[in-house]
C-alpha positions in Angstrom: 78.4 164.2 61.0 76.9 167.6 61.5 77.6 169.1 64.9 74.9 170.7 67.1 77.0 173.2 69.2 78.3 176.1 66.9 79.7 177.8 69.9 81.9 175.2 71.1 82.5 172.8 68.3 85.5 171.2 69.9 83.6 170.1 72.8 80.8 168.3 70.5 83.8 166.6 68.5 85.3 165.6 71.7 81.9 164.4 72.8 81.9 162.2 69.8 85.3 160.9 70.0 84.5 159.8 73.5 81.1 158.1 72.6 82.9 155.9 70.1 85.8 155.6 72.3 84.0 153.8 74.7 82.9 151.1 72.2 86.4 149.6 72.4 86.2 147.5 74.9 86.8 143.2 75.2 83.7 142.8 77.1 82.0 142.8 73.9 83.4 139.0 73.0 81.5 137.7 75.6 78.1 137.2 77.6 77.9 137.8 81.2 75.7 134.9 82.8 73.4 135.5 86.0 76.1 133.6 87.8 78.5 136.3 87.1 80.3 133.8 84.6 81.2 134.8 81.1 80.4 132.9 77.8 81.8 133.5 74.5 79.6 134.8 72.0 78.6 133.0 68.6 80.6 133.7 65.6 78.0 136.0 64.2 77.9 137.9 67.5 81.8 138.2 67.4 82.0 139.2 63.9 79.4 142.1 64.7 81.4 143.1 67.8 84.6 143.1 65.6 82.8 145.6 63.3 81.5 147.5 65.8 85.2 147.8 67.3 86.7 148.6 64.3 84.1 151.2 63.3 84.5 152.8 66.7 88.4 152.8 66.3 87.9 154.6 63.2 85.6 157.2 64.4 86.9 158.0 67.8 90.2 158.7 66.2 88.6 160.7 63.3 87.2 162.9 66.0 89.9 163.5 68.2 92.3 164.3 65.1 89.8 167.0 64.1 90.4 168.4 67.9 94.2 168.2 67.4 94.2 169.5 63.7 91.9 172.4 64.1 91.9 173.5 68.0 95.2 173.5 69.3 94.0 175.9 72.0 91.0 173.5 73.0 90.9 172.2 76.7 90.4 169.0 75.2 93.4 169.2 73.0 95.9 167.3 75.5 93.2 164.7 76.0 92.8 164.0 72.5 96.2 163.3 72.0 96.7 161.0 74.8 93.6 159.1 73.5 95.2 158.9 70.3 98.1 157.5 71.7 96.2 155.1 73.7 93.9 154.0 70.4 97.2 153.2 68.7 98.3 150.5 71.6 94.8 149.2 71.7 94.6 149.0 68.1 98.0 146.7 68.0 96.3 144.3 70.2 93.0 144.0 68.1 94.6 144.0 64.6 95.7 140.4 65.5 92.0 139.5 65.5 90.6 139.4 62.1 87.7 137.4 61.3 88.3 136.9 57.7 91.6 135.1 58.4 90.1 132.7 60.8 93.0 132.6 63.0 92.8 130.9 66.2 93.1 133.1 69.1 94.9 132.7 72.1 92.3 133.6 75.0 95.1 133.8 77.6 97.4 135.7 75.6 94.5 138.1 74.7 93.5 138.4 78.3 97.2 139.3 79.3 97.8 141.7 76.5 94.7 143.7 77.1 95.6 143.7 80.9 92.4 141.9 82.1 92.0 139.8 85.0 89.6 136.7 85.3 87.8 136.2 88.6 
């Protein structure tokens, strides 16, 4: 992706990393009903959500690594390192969910592993 801000390219890369980083959230697996309950999405919607999350992992990691590799004096350097470390942890949780393998996911374990609470 071509960056717009030539003066502060590290900031542009950081913004892109954060943009994709925000897409990595388990709320994409559920629909929120008007009564504030949650409903599991269809198989097709889940597959699309997993693809989006997988793409977001790769893109956010890519942009944060650009900062780490090329802009060590950037004010975003330390936060990029922290985000990559967190992405690595999150990836371990998500890698067990593979649509192609037709695994059965233990929802209780997933919710616990992701640090979520069901109200």
